[in-house]
C-alpha positions in Angstrom: -11.0 -26.7 17.1 -11.2 -23.3 15.5 -14.4 -21.4 16.2 -17.1 -22.3 13.7 -14.6 -24.0 11.4 -12.7 -20.7 10.6 -9.0 -20.9 11.1 -7.9 -17.4 10.1 -8.1 -14.3 12.2 -8.1 -11.3 9.8 -7.3 -7.9 11.3 -9.6 -5.3 9.7 -8.9 -2.4 12.0 -7.5 -0.2 9.3 -10.4 -0.8 7.0 -12.9 0.1 9.7 -11.0 3.4 10.1 -10.9 4.0 6.4 -14.6 3.4 5.9 -15.4 5.6 9.0 -13.5 8.5 7.6 -14.3 7.8 3.9 -10.8 8.6 2.9 -9.5 7.4 -0.5 -7.9 4.0 -0.4 -4.1 3.9 -0.2 -1.9 1.1 -1.5 -2.0 -0.6 1.9 -5.8 -0.3 2.0 -6.0 -2.0 -1.3 -3.9 -4.9 0.0 -6.2 -5.1 3.1 -9.3 -5.3 0.8 -7.6 -8.1 -1.3 -7.0 -10.1 1.8 -10.5 -9.6 3.0 -12.0 -10.8 -0.3 -9.7 -13.8 -0.4 -9.9 -15.0 3.2 -13.5 -14.0 4.0 -15.0 -17.5 3.8 -12.6 -18.8 6.4 -11.9 -15.8 8.5 -13.1 -14.2 11.8 -12.8 -10.4 12.0 -10.3 -8.8 14.4 -10.4 -5.2 15.6 -8.0 -3.5 17.9 -7.9 -0.2 19.8 -4.7 0.7 21.6 -3.8 -3.0 22.2 -7.3 -4.1 23.2 -8.2 -6.9 20.8 -11.6 -8.2 20.0 -12.4 -11.2 17.8 -15.9 -11.5 16.4 -17.8 -14.8 15.8 -18.6 -15.9 12.3 -22.1 -14.3 12.1 -20.8 -10.9 13.3 -17.6 -11.2 11.2 -19.8 -11.7 8.1 -21.8 -8.6 9.1 -18.7 -6.5 9.5 -17.2 -7.8 6.2 -20.5 -6.7 4.5 -20.2 -3.3 6.0 -16.6 -2.9 4.9 -17.3 -3.9 1.4 -20.4 -1.7 1.2 -20.8 2.0 0.5 -19.0 4.5 2.8 -22.0 6.8 3.1 -23.9 4.1 5.1 -21.0 2.8 7.1 -21.1 5.1 10.2 -24.8 4.6 10.9 -24.6 0.8 10.5 -21.4 0.5 12.5 -22.9 2.4 15.4 -25.8 -0.1 15.5 -23.5 -3.1 15.0 -20.6 -2.3 17.4 -22.0 -2.5 20.9 -23.2 -6.1 20.7 -20.2 -7.3 18.7 -17.7 -5.7 21.1 -19.5 -7.0 24.2 -19.5 -10.6 23.0 -16.0 -11.4 21.6 -14.8 -14.9 20.9 -13.0 -16.1 24.1 -9.2 -16.1 23.8 -9.1 -19.7 24.9 -10.8 -20.8 21.7 -8.2 -19.1 19.4 -5.2 -21.3 20.0 -3.5 -22.5 16.9 -5.4 -20.1 14.6 -3.4 -17.9 12.1 -3.7 -14.2 12.8 -3.0 -12.0 9.7 -2.2 -8.3 10.1 -1.7 -6.7 6.7 -2.2 -3.1 7.8 0.7 -2.0 10.0 -1.9 -1.8 12.8 -0.8 -1.7 16.5 1.8 -4.5 16.5 4.3 -2.1 18.0 2.3 -2.3 21.2 3.2 -4.6 24.1 -0.5 -5.2 24.8 -0.9 -6.6 21.3 1.9 -9.2 21.8 0.5 -10.1 25.2 -2.7 -11.0 23.5 -0.8 -13.1 20.9 0.9 -15.0 23.7 -2.2 -15.5 25.8 -4.4 -16.6 22.9 -1.8 -18.9 21.3 -2.4 -17.6 17.8 0.2 -17.8 15.1 0.8 -14.1 14.1 1.9 -13.2 10.6 2.7 -9.6 9.8 2.9 -7.9 6.4 5.7 -5.3 6.3 4.9 -3.0 3.4 8.0 -0.9 3.7 10.7 0.5 6.0 10.3 4.1 4.7 9.9 5.7 8.2 13.0 3.8 9.3 15.2 4.5 6.3 13.8 8.0 5.3 12.5 9.6 8.5 12.6 13.0 6.8 9.5 12.0 4.9 7.6 10.9 8.0 6.2 12.6 11.2 8.4 11.8 14.3 5.6 10.0 16.0 5.1 7.8 13.0 8.8 7.1 12.8 8.8 5.9 16.4 5.7 3.7 15.9 7.1 2.1 12.7 10.4 1.3 14.3 8.3 -0.5 17.0 6.3 -2.4 14.4 9.4 -3.7 12.6 11.2 -4.6 15.8 8.2 -6.4 17.4 7.4 -8.3 14.2 10.9 -9.6 14.2 10.9 -10.4 17.9 7.4 -11.9 18.3 6.1 -12.7 14.8 5.5 -16.2 13.5 6.2 -15.0 10.0 6.6 -11.9 7.9 5.4 -11.1 4.4 6.8 -8.5 2.1 5.8 -7.5 -1.5 9.3 -7.2 -2.9 12.9 -8.4 -2.5 14.0 -4.8 -1.9 11.9 -4.6 1.2 13.0 -8.1 2.3 16.6 -6.9 2.0 15.9 -3.7 3.9 14.3 -5.8 6.6 17.3 -8.2 6.8 19.7 -5.3 7.1 17.6 -3.7 9.8 17.4 -6.9 11.7 21.2 -7.3 11.6 21.7 -3.7 12.8 19.4 -4.4 15.7 20.9 -7.8 16.6 17.7 -9.6 15.7 17.5 -12.8 13.8 14.2 -14.3 12.6 13.1 -16.2 9.5 13.5 -15.0 6.0 10.2 -13.3 5.0 7.9 -14.5 2.2 8.2 -12.3 -0.8 4.9 -12.2 -2.6 4.4 -9.3 -5.1 1.0 -7.5 -4.8 -1.3 -6.6 -7.6 -3.0 -3.4 -8.7 -6.5 -2.8 -10.0 -7.4 -4.5 -13.2 -7.9 -1.7 -15.7 -8.9 -1.9 -19.3 -6.3 -0.8 -21.9 -6.7 1.0 -25.2 -7.7 4.4 -23.9 -8.5 7.4 -26.1 -5.3 8.7 -27.6 -6.9 11.5 -29.4 -7.0 15.1 -28.2 -4.3 17.0 -26.4 -1.6 14.8 -24.8 -1.5 14.7 -21.1 0.6 13.0 -18.4 -0.6 11.4 -15.2 0.8 11.2 -11.7 -1.1 9.2 -9.0 -0.4 9.3 -5.2 -1.0 11.1 -2.0 0.3 14.7 -2.0 3.3 14.4 0.3 7.1 15.2 0.1 8.3 11.7 -0.8 6.0 11.6 -3.9 8.1 14.5 -5.2 5.3 16.7 -6.7 7.7 19.6 -6.4 9.9 18.1 -9.2 6.8 17.9 -11.4 6.0 21.5 -10.9 9.6 22.4 -11.7 9.4 20.3 -14.9 6.1 21.9 -16.0 7.5 25.4 -15.5 10.4 24.5 -17.7 8.0 23.0 -20.3 5.7 26.0 -20.3 8.7 28.4 -20.8 9.9 26.3 -23.7 6.7 25.2 -25.4 4.2 27.9 -24.5 0.6 26.9 -25.5 1.9 23.5 -26.8 2.8 22.5 -23.2 1.1 19.1 -22.4 -1.3 18.8 -19.5 -0.3 17.2 -16.2 -3.1 15.6 -14.2 -2.4 14.9 -10.6 -4.6 12.5 -8.7 -4.2 12.2 -5.0 -5.6 13.3 -1.7 -3.8 15.5 0.7 -2.0 13.9 3.6 -0.6 15.0 7.0 2.6 16.2 5.4 1.1 18.0 2.3 2.0 21.4 3.7 2.5 24.0 1.0 3.3 21.4 -1.8 0.3 22.5 -3.8 1.0 26.2 -3.4 2.6 26.6 -6.9 -0.9 25.9 -8.4 -1.8 29.4 -7.3 0.3 30.6 -10.2 -2.0 31.0 -13.2 0.8 30.3 -15.6 1.3 26.9 -14.1 -2.3 26.1 -13.3 -3.1 26.6 -17.0 -1.3 23.3 -17.6 -1.7 21.4 -14.4 -4.9 19.9 -13.0 -5.2 18.5 -9.4 -7.9 16.0 -8.5 -8.1 15.2 -4.8 -10.3 12.2 -5.5 -11.0 9.9 -8.4 -13.0 6.6 -8.5 -11.6 3.5 -10.2 -13.5 4.0 -13.4 -12.2 7.6 -13.8 -8.7 6.5 -12.9 -8.8 3.6 -15.4 -9.8 6.0 -18.2 -7.0 8.5 -17.3 -4.4 5.8 -17.0 -5.3 4.2 -20.3 -5.4 7.5 -22.2 -2.3 9.2 -20.7 0.8 9.6 -22.8 2.7 8.3 -19.7 2.4 7.8 -16.0 5.0 9.8 -14.0 6.4 8.5 -10.7 9.3 10.8 -9.5 9.1 9.3 -6.0 12.0 9.7 -3.6 11.0 6.6 -1.6 8.5 3.8 -2.2 7.6 0.4 -0.7 6.2 -0.9 -4.0 4.4 1.4 -6.5 1.0 0.0 -7.5 0.3 2.7 -10.1 3.4 1.7 -12.0 2.3 -2.0 -12.4 -1.2 -0.9 -13.1 0.0 1.4 -15.9 2.4 -1.2 -17.4 -0.3 -3.9 -17.3 -2.4 -1.9 -19.8 0.5 -0.8 -21.9 0.8 2.8 -20.7 4.4 4.0 -20.6 6.0 4.9 -17.3 8.7 7.4 -16.4 9.8 6.8 -12.9 12.7 7.5 -10.5 15.7 5.3 -10.8 15.5 3.4 -7.6 15.8 -0.3 -6.6 12.1 -1.0 -6.1 11.2 0.3 -9.5 14.0 -1.7 -11.1 12.6 -4.8 -9.5 8.9 -4.4 -10.2 9.3 -2.6 -13.5 11.1 -5.6 -15.1 13.1 -3.2 -17.3 10.1 -1.7 -19.0 9.8 1.9 -17.5 12.1 4.7 -18.4 14.0 5.3 -15.1 15.5 8.8 -14.5 17.4 10.5 -11.7 14.8 12.4 -9.6 17.5 15.0 -9.0 17.8 15.8 -12.7 14.7 17.9 -13.7 16.3 18.7 -17.1 16.4 15.0 -18.1 12.7 14.6 -17.0 11.7 17.7 -19.0 13.4 16.4 -22.1 11.9 13.0 -21.8 8.4 14.4 -21.3 8.7 16.9 -24.2 9.8 14.1 -26.5 6.9 11.8 -25.5 4.4 14.7 -25.8 5.4 15.3 -29.4 5.5 11.7 -30.6 2.9 9.0 -30.8 2.7 6.6 -27.8 5.0 3.7 -28.5 3.9 0.1 -28.7 3.7 -1.4 -25.3 6.6 -3.6 -24.2 5.9 -7.1 -22.7 5.2 -6.9 -19.0 4.4 -9.8 -16.7 1.9 -8.1 -14.3 1.6 -9.5 -10.8 -1.8 -10.9 -9.9 -3.7 -11.6 -6.7 -4.1 -15.3 -7.5 -0.4 -15.6 -7.8 0.2 -13.7 -4.6 -2.2 -15.9 -2.6 -0.9 -19.1 -4.2 2.5 -18.2 -2.8 1.1 -17.2 0.6 -1.1 -20.3 0.9 1.8 -22.7 0.1 4.0 -20.8 2.5 1.5 -21.0 5.3 0.2 -24.5 4.9 3.2 -26.7 5.9 4.7 -24.3 8.3 4.8 -24.8 12.1 4.7 -21.0 12.6 6.6 -20.0 15.7 4.7 -18.4 18.5 6.0 -15.2 20.0 7.7 -17.1 22.8 9.4 -19.5 20.4 10.7 -16.6 18.3 12.1 -14.9 21.5 13.8 -18.1 22.5 15.4 -18.5 19.1 16.7 -14.9 19.4 18.1 -15.5 22.9 19.8 -18.7 21.9 
């Protein structure tokens, strides 16, 4: 019998860390919040620290869920008061057998201690693999993070009772990696994720501007945007459209933003380190286009958010954007700045075109796929998965 009638163990470790630091939510964070809101009525909260796992009872889980969905400015004080009693009185492992453990956050499932807990408790572990970027593009990731992500993917394949991905591109990457490692587990569930629901029909008056959204890091390719805007400024002068960059700095930001020290460029480019959803909605609805010149992506939530409200998108020509864009975005080679500059100049000087039909992914559709995939499955325990690999 599952504790207090709740059959799902939801790992919220990453959300605790996000609220503690008050950092802006990334795409993975947004997925974690969607899972929290969906599974909250039937979930117990799980937190980890270096492989030490604690499961909270229903009362304490509800309290933690409230804190995670509440304002960041109150989180630290309230967590400090909440944590000692909760951590000292976890649900016993013996009561967890047969429950479904969901880890949507890439948290700690590279650690042997985590999989020891899975085996001891008898839970059915399901892992969400958002991307294989550190594996396929280590040049965009710190060495330590590459090592940890390699461990996550390997251990999810070896021990997991199921894997979820948000795209067929990531599922194919995962299958290729498994083959290269001599691993063989089940085909993952592919369930597209949804962005925020923004209102369309933004203000198209005033000077035209373009929008780019994402953490400032090498793989987002801000350097291409700066190159493009130098070209546009040289060509168009005062008629150069504005570029609005929205994204916090990350561990690999380095000197990417250094070009903004040039007044000639800064006159046309605005960087906002933070932006709430209401502000972002207004920017996205009003922009002449969203620009995504990424060099690697696991999904691309801003792209689907923009297309869902009819905002044009110019993005890198890569498999993931071909899949999720449904043929609607203008896809260009990120190694061809001249082509980008020409496309942007044309869009800046002409009215925004009528939106093309786009079937935006939704969270209800995602969870319908997930629930139907989970319900009839006899998800394999870690030991069963290892046995199948050894056979």
